[in-house]
C-alpha positions as CSV (number, residue, x, y, z in Angstrom):
1,M,-8.5,-24.2,-5.6
2,T,-6.2,-21.4,-4.4
3,E,-6.8,-20.2,-0.9
4,S,-7.6,-16.5,-0.6
5,A,-5.5,-14.3,1.8
6,I,-7.9,-11.3,1.5
7,K,-11.6,-11.3,0.8
8,V,-13.5,-8.0,0.5
9,R,-17.3,-7.8,-0.1
10,D,-19.2,-4.5,-0.6
11,L,-16.7,-2.6,1.4
12,G,-17.6,1.0,2.3
13,I,-15.5,3.6,4.2
14,R,-17.2,6.9,5.2
15,F,-15.9,10.2,6.4
16,F,-17.8,13.2,7.7
17,L,-16.9,16.6,6.3
18,R,-16.8,19.6,8.6
19,Y,-15.8,22.8,6.9
20,Q,-13.7,25.2,8.9
21,Q,-13.6,29.0,8.4
22,R,-12.3,32.0,10.2
23,P,-14.8,33.0,13.0
24,T,-16.9,36.1,12.3
25,V,-20.2,37.4,13.7
26,H,-21.9,36.1,10.6
27,S,-20.3,32.6,10.8
28,G,-21.1,32.4,14.5
29,I,-24.8,32.9,13.8
30,V,-24.7,30.4,10.9
31,R,-23.0,27.8,13.2
32,F,-25.6,28.4,15.9
33,L,-28.5,27.9,13.4
34,K,-26.8,24.8,12.0
35,H,-26.0,23.4,15.4
36,H,-28.2,20.4,15.0
37,Q,-27.5,19.8,11.3
38,K,-25.6,16.6,10.5
39,P,-22.2,17.1,8.9
40,E,-22.0,16.1,5.2
41,E,-20.8,12.5,4.7
42,F,-18.4,11.4,2.1
43,W,-17.9,7.8,1.0
44,A,-14.2,7.3,0.1
45,L,-15.0,3.7,-0.8
46,R,-18.3,2.2,-1.8
47,K,-19.3,-1.3,-2.8
48,V,-15.7,-2.5,-3.3
49,S,-15.4,-6.2,-3.7
50,F,-12.3,-8.4,-4.6
51,E,-10.2,-11.3,-3.5
52,V,-6.4,-11.8,-3.4
53,P,-5.2,-15.4,-3.6
54,K,-2.4,-16.4,-1.3
55,A,1.1,-15.8,-2.7
56,Q,-0.1,-13.3,-5.4
57,V,0.3,-9.6,-6.0
58,M,-2.7,-7.3,-6.4
59,G,-1.8,-4.0,-8.0
60,I,-4.1,-1.0,-7.5
61,I,-4.1,2.0,-9.8
62,G,-6.2,5.2,-10.1
63,S,-6.0,8.9,-10.0
64,N,-5.4,11.0,-6.9
65,G,-8.4,10.9,-4.6
66,S,-9.8,7.6,-6.0
67,G,-9.6,5.8,-2.6
68,K,-6.4,3.8,-3.1
69,S,-4.7,4.9,0.1
70,T,-7.9,4.6,2.1
71,L,-8.2,1.0,0.9
72,L,-4.7,0.2,2.0
73,R,-5.3,1.8,5.4
74,T,-8.4,-0.4,5.7
75,L,-6.4,-3.6,4.8
76,A,-3.8,-2.5,7.4
77,R,-6.6,-2.2,10.0
78,I,-6.0,1.5,10.5
79,Y,-9.6,2.2,9.3
80,F,-12.5,-0.1,9.9
81,P,-15.4,-0.7,7.4
82,D,-18.6,1.3,7.8
83,E,-20.3,-1.3,5.6
84,G,-19.5,-4.6,4.0
85,E,-17.2,-7.4,5.0
86,L,-13.4,-7.7,5.2
87,E,-11.6,-11.0,5.8
88,I,-7.8,-11.1,6.2
89,R,-6.1,-14.4,6.7
90,G,-2.5,-13.7,7.9
91,R,-0.3,-11.2,9.8
92,V,-0.2,-7.9,8.0
93,S,2.9,-5.7,7.6
94,S,2.4,-2.3,5.9
95,L,4.3,0.6,4.6
96,I,1.5,3.1,4.0
97,S,3.3,6.4,4.0
98,L,6.9,7.5,4.4
99,G,7.8,7.8,8.1
100,A,4.7,6.0,9.3
101,G,5.5,4.2,12.5
102,F,8.8,6.1,13.0
103,H,9.7,8.4,15.8
104,A,11.5,11.4,14.3
105,E,13.9,12.0,17.3
106,L,15.0,8.4,17.5
107,S,17.9,7.0,15.4
108,G,17.3,4.6,12.5
109,L,18.5,1.7,14.6
110,Q,16.2,2.7,17.5
111,N,13.4,3.0,15.1
112,I,13.9,-0.6,13.9
113,Y,13.0,-1.7,17.4
114,Y,10.3,1.0,17.8
115,N,8.6,0.1,14.5
116,G,9.1,-3.6,14.9
117,M,7.4,-3.5,18.3
118,I,4.5,-1.7,16.8
119,L,4.2,-4.6,14.3
120,G,4.0,-7.0,17.3
121,L,7.6,-8.3,17.4
122,N,9.5,-8.8,20.7
123,K,13.1,-7.6,21.4
124,E,14.6,-11.1,20.9
125,T,13.0,-11.5,17.5
126,L,14.2,-8.0,16.5
127,D,17.7,-8.7,17.8
128,A,17.8,-11.7,15.5
129,R,16.7,-9.7,12.4
130,R,18.4,-6.5,13.1
131,D,21.4,-7.1,10.9
132,A,19.3,-8.2,7.9
133,I,17.2,-5.0,8.3
134,I,20.2,-2.8,8.5
135,D,21.9,-4.4,5.5
136,F,18.8,-4.1,3.3
137,A,18.3,-0.4,4.3
138,D,21.9,0.4,3.4
139,L,22.0,3.6,5.4
140,G,25.7,3.2,6.4
141,P,26.6,5.4,9.4
142,F,23.3,7.2,9.1
143,I,21.6,4.3,10.8
144,D,22.7,6.0,14.1
145,A,21.4,9.4,13.1
146,P,17.9,10.7,14.0
147,V,15.2,9.8,11.4
148,R,14.2,13.5,11.2
149,T,17.5,14.1,9.3
150,Y,16.7,11.4,6.7
151,S,15.7,12.2,3.1
152,S,12.5,10.6,1.7
153,G,14.5,7.9,0.0
154,M,16.3,7.0,3.3
155,R,13.0,6.8,5.1
156,A,11.6,4.6,2.3
157,R,14.6,2.2,2.5
158,L,14.3,1.9,6.3
159,G,10.6,1.5,6.3
160,F,10.5,-1.0,3.5
161,S,13.4,-3.0,5.1
162,V,11.5,-3.3,8.4
163,A,8.2,-4.2,6.7
164,V,9.7,-7.0,4.6
165,N,12.1,-8.5,7.2
166,V,9.4,-9.3,9.8
167,D,8.2,-12.4,7.8
168,P,4.9,-10.8,6.8
169,E,2.1,-13.1,5.6
170,I,0.4,-10.1,3.9
171,L,2.4,-7.0,2.8
172,V,0.6,-3.8,2.1
173,I,2.7,-1.0,0.4
174,D,2.0,2.4,-1.0
175,E,4.2,3.8,-3.7
176,V,7.5,2.8,-2.1
177,L,8.9,1.7,-5.5
178,V,8.9,5.2,-6.9
179,V,11.2,6.4,-4.1
180,G,14.9,5.8,-4.3
181,D,17.2,4.9,-7.1
182,A,16.9,2.1,-9.7
183,Q,19.1,-0.2,-7.7
184,F,16.9,0.1,-4.6
185,R,13.7,-0.4,-6.7
186,E,15.3,-3.6,-8.1
187,R,16.1,-4.8,-4.7
188,C,12.5,-4.1,-3.6
189,A,11.2,-6.1,-6.5
190,Q,13.5,-9.0,-5.7
191,K,12.6,-9.0,-2.1
192,I,8.9,-9.1,-3.0
193,K,9.6,-12.1,-5.3
194,E,11.3,-13.9,-2.3
195,L,8.3,-13.2,-0.1
196,L,5.9,-14.6,-2.7
197,L,8.0,-17.8,-3.0
198,K,7.6,-18.1,0.8
199,G,3.8,-17.8,0.4
200,A,3.3,-14.1,1.3
201,T,0.6,-12.0,-0.4
202,V,1.2,-8.4,-1.6
203,V,-1.2,-5.5,-2.2
204,M,0.5,-2.4,-3.6
205,V,-0.6,1.0,-4.9
206,Q,1.4,2.2,-7.8
207,H,1.4,5.2,-10.2
208,N,4.3,3.5,-12.0
209,L,2.3,1.3,-14.5
210,E,5.4,-0.5,-15.7
211,A,5.8,-1.8,-12.2
212,I,2.2,-2.9,-12.1
213,L,2.7,-4.9,-15.4
214,Q,5.9,-6.3,-14.2
215,M,4.9,-7.4,-10.7
216,S,1.2,-7.9,-10.4
217,H,-0.9,-11.1,-10.9
218,Q,-4.1,-9.0,-11.0
219,C,-4.9,-5.3,-11.1
220,M,-7.7,-3.1,-9.8
221,W,-8.6,0.3,-11.1
222,L,-10.3,2.5,-8.5
223,D,-12.2,5.6,-9.5
224,K,-14.0,7.9,-7.1
225,G,-14.2,5.1,-4.5
226,N,-15.6,2.5,-6.8
227,V,-14.0,-0.5,-8.6
228,K,-13.9,0.7,-12.3
229,M,-12.2,-2.5,-13.5
230,L,-10.6,-5.6,-12.0
231,G,-8.7,-8.2,-14.0
232,R,-5.5,-9.0,-15.8
233,P,-2.9,-6.3,-15.4
234,Y,-2.4,-5.8,-19.1
235,D,-6.1,-5.4,-19.8
236,V,-6.7,-3.0,-16.8
237,V,-3.7,-0.8,-17.6
238,K,-4.6,-0.6,-21.3
239,T,-8.2,0.4,-20.6
240,Y,-7.0,2.9,-17.9
241,L,-4.6,4.6,-20.3
242,E,-7.1,4.6,-23.2
243,A,-9.6,6.4,-21.0
244,R,-7.0,9.1,-20.7
245,D,-5.9,9.1,-24.3
246,L,-2.4,8.0,-23.2
247,P,-0.2,5.5,-25.0
248,M,0.3,2.1,-23.6
249,V,3.5,1.7,-21.5
250,P,6.2,-0.7,-22.8
251,L,5.8,-4.3,-21.7
252,P,8.5,-5.5,-19.3
253,L,11.1,-7.7,-20.8
254,E,11.3,-9.9,-17.7
255,M,8.7,-10.6,-15.0
256,A,9.8,-9.8,-11.5
257,V,7.3,-12.4,-10.1
258,P,6.7,-15.9,-11.3
259,I,3.2,-15.9,-13.0
260,D,1.3,-19.0,-13.8
261,P,-0.5,-18.4,-17.2
262,S,-3.7,-19.9,-15.7
263,S,-3.8,-17.0,-13.2
264,G,-4.5,-14.5,-15.9
265,G,-1.1,-12.8,-15.6
266,L,0.8,-10.6,-18.1
267,N,2.3,-13.4,-20.1
268,E,-1.1,-14.3,-21.5
269,A,-1.4,-10.9,-23.1
270,G,1.3,-11.8,-25.6
């Protein structure tokens, strides 16, 4: 039986909404009268349950506002569950948003150390991996320029390079494969394959459904904070597109990750 790297049971993440408006005499009286009224609560995720086996890819799809990024932030331990259970077995490396973990005034090279230390690595370890990170990011002389001067694609390359070159046991990424050129996306896919072969687990959010079909062992469709569907990537993507009256995306000619047919992967969909 395959060991699970991530187990989630009835997960719930709650936010409290506080509406702001320009101060007026009227609004001041209203705020005084509502002083003891509890702010409105909003559940970004509710009753979310799933497991991700070790050395597999979970793809997450859904419209904007469905709770995808909130779920990734929870897996990265940025948010903590308000209800339910979350079990993570392994060291997590994440690329949640472009520039996250970077200091804008530091150079790309300095940010390798800055970001790496945030991930828990010491200077000696970063010294040993610096060249690999720089080579993968492929920023040329810009590696010594301040990150604030970087384009979104340059930030993505640097962030992804740091995230995948720190030997993560669990990699959590949000939409990085839609930033950058085709060559960079192919290198990302190849690097993810290498991590899987080493036993790493990957959870990724993607609007690029072809990437979901190509790279995922299982797929989850989130809708308004709930799990709408969980299963084989082909089945979930097909149902998701049918619900929106959209045509099915082309099936990839080649899988980027090795998928065992017994896992319910794409090559069963025939």
